[in-house]
N, C-alpha and C positions, 0 to 999 in steps of 0.2 A: 847766297848769290841772287841778285835781282833776276826776275823772270822777264827777259827782254823779248817782246813780241815782234819787233821790227822797227824800221825807221818811221817816225811820225812826220818830221819835217827838217829842213835845213833853214836856218834863220840867217838873213843877210841884213846888216845894219846899213841904213841909208840916211842921207842928209835931208832929202826932200821926197816924201812919199809919192806925190803926184808925178814928178819927173822920173823917178825910178820905176813906177808902175808903167808909165808910158813906154819906157825903154824895154822892160821885160815882156810887155804884151805886144806892142806894135813892131818892135825891132827883132826881139828874140823869140816871139811866137808862143809864149805861155798864155794860158787861159786865166782870166781874172776871176777871183772868188770874192768873198765878202771882205769888208774892212771893219775893223773893230778897235775900240780904245780899251786897253787893259790897264786900268787905273792902278792896280796892285803892283804892276811892274813899271809904271810910268812911261808907257809906250803906246803908239798906234801901230796896228799891224794890218798889212794888206796880204791876203792869202792869194797865192798863185798856184796853178797846176801845170806840171810838166808831165803829161800823161796822167798817171795816177799818183805821182809823187807831188807832195805839197812843198812849196817853198814859201816862207814868210818873209816879207820885207818889213823891217822893224825900224821905226823912227821914234826918237825920244820926244816926249811931250814937253819937257822942260830941261833946263841946264842942270837940274839936280838929279835927273834920272841916271841910274847906273849905266844905261846904254849911252847917254850923252858923254859920260866919262870915257867909255870905250871908243866912241866915235872921235873924240878930241885926241885921244892918245894914239889910236891906230888907224883912224880914217874909215871910210866905208869898206865893207867886205863881209866875209863870212864871220858870223858871231858865234853860233853854236850848232851842234847836231842834237836833235831831239829824238829820243828813243821811247817807243811805247812800252809801258810796263803794266802789269795787271793791277799793281797796288803801289802807289807812290810812297806811302808811309813805310811799307815793308822794304822797298828798294832803298830808302834812306837808311833804315836800320841795318840792312845788309852791308852797305858801304861803310858805315861807321863801325860795325862789328869787325870789319877787316882792318881797322885802324886807319882808314882813309878819311879824307876831309870833304864835307859837304858845305856849300854856300848856304843852303836852307836846311835846317834840321827838322823842320815841319813842312808839310805840303802847303803850297800857296795856290791861289786861284789864278789860272792862266786863261788864255783865249778860249772861247767857246765853253767857259765854265769847267775847263779841265782842272785836274789836280796836278801840280807840277812841283819840281824841286831841281835845283842845279847842283851838279857834282863839281867840286873845285877842279880846275885844270891840273893842279899838282897831282891829283889823284886819278887822272885820266890821260896821262901821257902828253900833257900840254893842251888838250882839247877841252873846251867848255862843253859839258854834256848836260842835257835836260832830261829828266824823267817826266813822262807825260802819261797820266792815267785818264782815259775818257770816262767821265762819270755820267754821261748821257750819250745816246746814240749820235754819231757824227752826222752833220748835215750832208745830204747827197751832193755829189760832185756836180758843178754847174755844167750846163749843156751848151754854153756859148761857143 
C-alpha cells in the first residue's frame, strides 16, 4: 500500500493561465507562487496558495497535450488530486500489485523536478490521482 503523506495539491485545468490567475488572485484572494512550464506533461502551471494548501492552475501548451484533450472534452475545472508519497516508484508498484491500473508505470518528471505518476481514474473511484514525490526540498511559501 502506498505511504501517503498528505495532499500535495489540487490541479485545475484552465483555458487561459493569465485570466485564471487574475481571477484566483484578485477576486478569490489566493497568493500567487511561481509559474513553470512542464515539458514532460505538455503544460504550463501556475502555483497558487490558499493558506498552506497548494492549488495548481494547469494550461495545455499545445492541442496534442493530454490536458488539452481533457479541456476539450470536459471544459475547465478540477483535473486531479495530488497526494504526497515517500517513493513514487514504490507507490506505482503497490497499485499494480493490487491489480489496479496506472497511467504511468514509471515515474515522470513533474513541476519543481518532482517525481510523479498518475493512477487511472478506474482504480481510484473515478478520480484522477497523482503520486508526487519531492526529490528536492520544496521552495519556501511566498510572502506576497
